[in-house]
C-alpha positions in Angstrom: 14.2 23.5 44.8 12.8 26.7 43.4 9.6 26.7 41.4 11.5 27.8 38.2 13.9 24.9 38.6 11.0 22.4 39.0 9.3 23.9 35.9 12.5 23.8 34.0 13.1 20.1 34.9 9.6 19.2 33.9 10.0 21.0 30.6 13.2 19.2 29.9 11.5 15.8 30.6 8.7 16.7 28.2 11.2 17.8 25.6 13.5 14.8 25.8 10.7 12.2 25.9 8.4 13.6 23.3 10.3 16.0 21.1 13.7 14.4 21.4 12.3 11.0 21.1 14.8 9.7 18.6 16.4 6.3 19.3 20.0 5.2 18.7 23.3 7.0 17.8 -1.2 21.0 15.5 -3.2 19.6 13.0 -4.0 21.5 9.8 -7.3 21.8 8.0 -6.0 20.9 4.6 -4.0 17.8 3.6 -0.5 19.0 3.3 0.9 16.4 1.0 -1.7 15.8 -1.7 -1.5 12.1 -1.0 -4.0 11.9 1.9 -7.0 11.0 -0.1 -8.9 8.1 1.5 -8.5 4.7 -0.2 -10.7 1.6 -0.1 -11.0 -0.5 3.1 -10.4 -4.2 2.9 -13.4 -6.2 1.7 -13.8 -7.8 5.2 -13.3 -4.6 7.2 -16.6 -3.0 8.4 -17.5 0.0 6.2 -17.8 2.3 9.2 -14.1 1.8 10.0 -13.0 3.1 6.6 -15.3 6.1 7.0 -13.7 6.9 10.4 -10.3 7.3 8.8 -11.5 9.9 6.2 -10.4 12.6 8.7 -6.9 12.2 7.4 -8.0 13.5 4.1 -8.2 17.0 5.7 -5.0 16.6 7.6 -6.5 16.0 11.1 -5.2 13.5 13.6 -7.6 10.6 14.1 -7.3 11.1 17.9 -7.7 14.1 20.2 -5.0 13.2 22.6 -2.3 12.5 20.1 -1.4 14.8 17.2 0.0 12.5 14.6 -2.4 9.6 14.3 -3.0 8.5 10.7 -4.3 5.6 8.6 -1.4 4.1 6.6 -3.8 3.2 3.8 -5.2 5.3 1.0 -2.0 5.4 -1.2 -1.8 4.3 -4.8 0.8 1.7 -5.8 3.0 1.9 -8.8 0.6 -0.5 -10.6 -2.5 1.7 -9.9 -3.8 -0.4 -7.1 -4.7 1.0 -3.7 -3.5 0.4 -0.1 -6.5 -0.6 2.0 -7.6 1.7 4.8 -8.7 0.5 8.2 -6.0 -2.1 8.8 -2.8 -0.3 9.8 -2.5 2.9 11.7 0.6 5.0 12.7 0.8 7.3 15.7 2.7 9.2 18.3 2.5 8.4 22.0 -0.9 7.3 23.3 -0.5 8.2 27.0 -2.8 11.2 26.8 -5.8 9.8 25.0 -9.2 11.0 25.9 -12.3 8.8 26.7 -13.5 9.6 23.2 -10.2 8.4 21.8 -10.7 5.1 23.5 -14.1 4.8 21.9 -12.5 5.7 18.5 -9.8 3.1 18.8 -12.4 0.4 19.5 -14.6 1.6 16.6 -11.6 1.5 14.3 -11.1 -2.1 15.2 -7.6 -1.7 16.7 -6.8 -5.0 18.4 -3.0 -4.8 18.5 -0.8 -1.8 19.5 3.0 -1.9 19.1 5.0 0.6 21.1 8.5 1.4 19.9 9.4 3.6 22.9 12.2 2.7 25.2 11.4 1.8 28.9 12.8 5.2 30.0 10.5 7.0 27.6 7.5 5.1 28.9 8.5 5.8 32.5 8.9 9.6 31.8 6.0 10.1 29.4 3.5 7.5 30.7 2.2 4.2 29.5 -0.3 4.0 26.6 -3.9 4.7 27.6 -5.9 2.1 25.8 -9.4 0.5 25.8 -10.0 -2.2 28.4 -8.6 -5.5 27.3 -6.0 -4.0 24.9 -2.4 -4.0 26.0 0.5 -2.6 24.0 3.3 -4.9 22.8 6.6 -3.4 23.8 9.2 -3.4 21.0 11.7 -0.8 22.1 14.0 0.5 19.4 17.3 2.3 20.2 18.8 3.8 23.3 19.4 7.3 24.6 22.9 7.5 23.2 24.2 10.5 21.2 22.5 13.3 23.1 24.0 12.7 26.5 23.7 15.7 28.8 21.1 17.5 26.8 18.4 17.0 29.4 20.6 18.6 32.1 21.8 21.3 29.7 18.2 22.4 29.1 17.0 22.0 32.6 19.9 24.1 34.0 19.9 26.7 31.2 23.5 25.8 30.2 23.5 27.6 26.8 27.1 26.8 26.1 26.5 23.0 26.5 23.3 23.3 24.4 25.4 24.8 21.6 28.1 22.2 22.0 25.6 19.4 21.7 23.2 20.7 19.0 25.0 23.6 17.2 26.9 23.7 13.9 24.8 21.0 12.3 25.3 18.5 15.0 21.6 18.0 15.7 20.9 17.1 12.1 24.0 14.9 11.9 22.8 13.1 15.0 19.4 12.5 13.3 21.0 11.1 10.2 23.1 8.7 12.2 19.9 7.7 14.1 18.3 6.7 10.8 21.4 4.8 9.7 21.1 2.7 12.9 17.6 1.6 11.9 19.4 -0.3 9.2 22.6 -1.4 10.9 21.4 -2.3 14.4 20.3 -5.9 14.6 17.9 -5.4 17.5 16.2 -2.6 15.7 15.8 -4.7 12.5 14.3 -7.5 14.6 11.6 -5.1 16.0 10.7 -3.7 12.6 10.6 -7.3 11.2 8.3 -8.6 14.0 5.9 -5.8 13.4 5.8 -6.4 9.6 5.1 -10.1 10.3 2.3 -9.2 12.7 0.7 -7.0 10.0 1.0 -9.8 7.4 -0.5 -12.3 9.8 -3.5 -10.2 10.7 -7.1 -10.7 9.7 -9.8 -8.1 9.6 -8.5 -6.5 12.9 -6.4 -3.4 12.8 -2.9 -2.9 14.1 -1.5 0.5 15.3 2.2 1.1 15.8 3.8 4.2 17.4 6.8 5.7 19.0 6.9 9.0 21.0 6.6 11.6 18.2 5.4 9.4 15.5 8.1 10.5 13.1 11.4 8.6 13.2 10.9 5.0 14.3 7.3 5.2 13.1 8.4 7.0 10.0 10.9 4.3 9.0 8.4 1.6 9.8 5.8 3.2 7.5 8.4 3.7 4.8 9.3 -0.1 4.9 5.6 -1.1 4.9 4.5 1.2 2.0 7.6 0.5 -0.1 7.1 -3.3 0.4 3.6 -2.7 -1.1 5.1 -1.0 -4.1 3.9 2.5 -3.2 6.2 4.9 -5.2 9.1 6.5 -3.4 7.9 10.0 -4.0 4.5 9.2 -2.5 6.1 7.6 0.6 8.4 10.6 1.1 5.4 13.0 1.0 3.7 10.8 3.6 6.8 10.9 5.8 7.1 14.7 5.6 3.4 15.1 6.5 4.5 14.6 10.1 5.7 18.2 10.0 2.2 19.4 9.3 0.6 17.2 11.9 3.2 18.1 14.6 3.9 21.6 13.5 1.7 23.4 16.0 2.9 21.4 19.0 6.5 21.8 17.9 6.1 25.6 17.7 4.6 25.6 21.2 7.6 23.8 22.6 10.0 26.2 20.9 8.0 29.1 22.3 7.9 27.6 25.8 11.6 27.2 25.7 12.0 30.8 24.6 9.8 32.1 27.3 11.3 30.0 30.0 14.8 31.4 29.3 16.2 27.9 29.5 17.6 28.2 25.9 19.2 31.2 24.4 18.4 29.7 20.9 15.5 27.3 21.1 15.7 26.8 17.3 18.7 24.5 18.1 16.2 21.7 18.9 14.2 22.1 15.7 16.2 19.6 13.6 15.4 16.9 16.2 11.7 17.8 16.2 11.2 17.7 12.4 11.0 15.0 9.8 13.5 15.8 7.0 14.3 14.0 3.8 18.0 14.1 4.6 17.3 11.8 7.6 15.2 9.3 5.5 17.8 9.4 2.7 20.5 8.5 5.3 18.6 5.3 6.0 17.9 4.4 2.4 21.6 5.1 1.5 22.6 2.7 4.3 20.2 0.1 2.8 21.9 0.5 -0.6 25.4 0.4 0.9 24.7 -2.7 3.1 22.2 -4.7 1.0 22.1 -3.2 -2.5 18.3 -3.1 -2.8 15.3 -2.6 -0.5 14.1 -6.1 -1.4 17.4 -7.6 -0.2 17.2 -5.6 3.0 13.7 -6.9 3.6 14.7 -10.5 3.0 18.3 -10.6 4.4 18.3 -7.7 6.9 14.8 -8.2 8.3 14.6 -11.9 7.5 11.2 -11.7 5.8 10.4 -14.6 3.5 8.6 -14.5 0.2 5.4 -15.8 1.8 5.3 -13.0 4.3 5.9 -10.3 1.7 3.2 -11.9 -0.5 0.8 -11.9 2.4 1.4 -8.2 3.0 0.4 -7.5 -0.6 -2.6 -9.8 -0.4 -3.9 -8.4 2.8 -3.2 -4.7 2.3 -3.5 -4.0 -1.4 -6.9 -3.8 -3.1 
C-alpha cells in the first residue's frame, strides 16, 4: 500500500473515532458563554480542588491531552443557588493524557471515570490513560449505524459517496436522529441513568464522564444532570454550545488536514457532525416531550430514577 493510502486510512480512522464520534441512528482565552464563572465547591471537598477548576473560567480545558475537559459545576440554579464545583467533570477521550494530566486528575480527586465510547471506538482511538489504580467504567452508548461507508469514502477519496452520505443536510439530519435515540433507545437510557445514580451516590470523591468528542453523549448527559438540578434551560444550552469553543481549534485542524490531503473535495461536509448545535439538542428535548410530556417524567419513567435519587443529586451538588 502506498504511503498516501496509509496516511489517508489513518486520517479516516482519526476522523471517524474522534470527530465522527456520534452514537446511534483549541481552547480559547476567554469564556465563550458567559456562564463559566467558577462556583462554590462542596463543603467537604478540599479547597484546592475547587481552585484547580477555575481554569474553565477562562475557557481552557482542564487537561493538556484532551481539549474539552470541564467542571460541570459553577452554574446558578433558577432559585439562585449554585452547583458545586469539584464533584463532576465532563470530557472528551482521555487516551492521550500527559503525565501532568494524570497528576491533575489525582489532585482533582477523580475516583470514578465513565466512558461512553463503543468498543470499536476504544479499539481505534485507544483506552483511557488514567492514574494508577483508576479504571474506567465502560458504559457504551449507541452503535455505528447511520454513517455506514463514510470511513471508506473518506479513506479512498470517493467524493461522490461523501456527498451522498453527508450532503443536502443529511449530516445534520443524522445528528438530530442521533439525539432522538438518546431518548428512545432503552440501552442508552440505562447508561445515562446508571451514571446519574453513581453521581447521586458519591461522597466527596469526584466523577468524570466522557465520550470521544465530549459533545453528544457527554452533552446530553450534562443536560440531564444540570436540568435535574434546576439550572435554567438557557444556561444549560450555553454550556452545551461551549463545546464549539473548546473544540473549535482541533475541528478546524481536521478540516484543513482533509483539505490538504485531497481526500475530500468539500471537507465542510463533515462540520455538522463535528459541532454542537441547538437543533440537535432540541431534537432530543422534543422527543422527551413527545414520549414523556415533561423532563421530570422522562427522568422518572424513562430513566427509572426515584425521588430519593433526584433529591440526593440536589443535596450533594447544589450549595
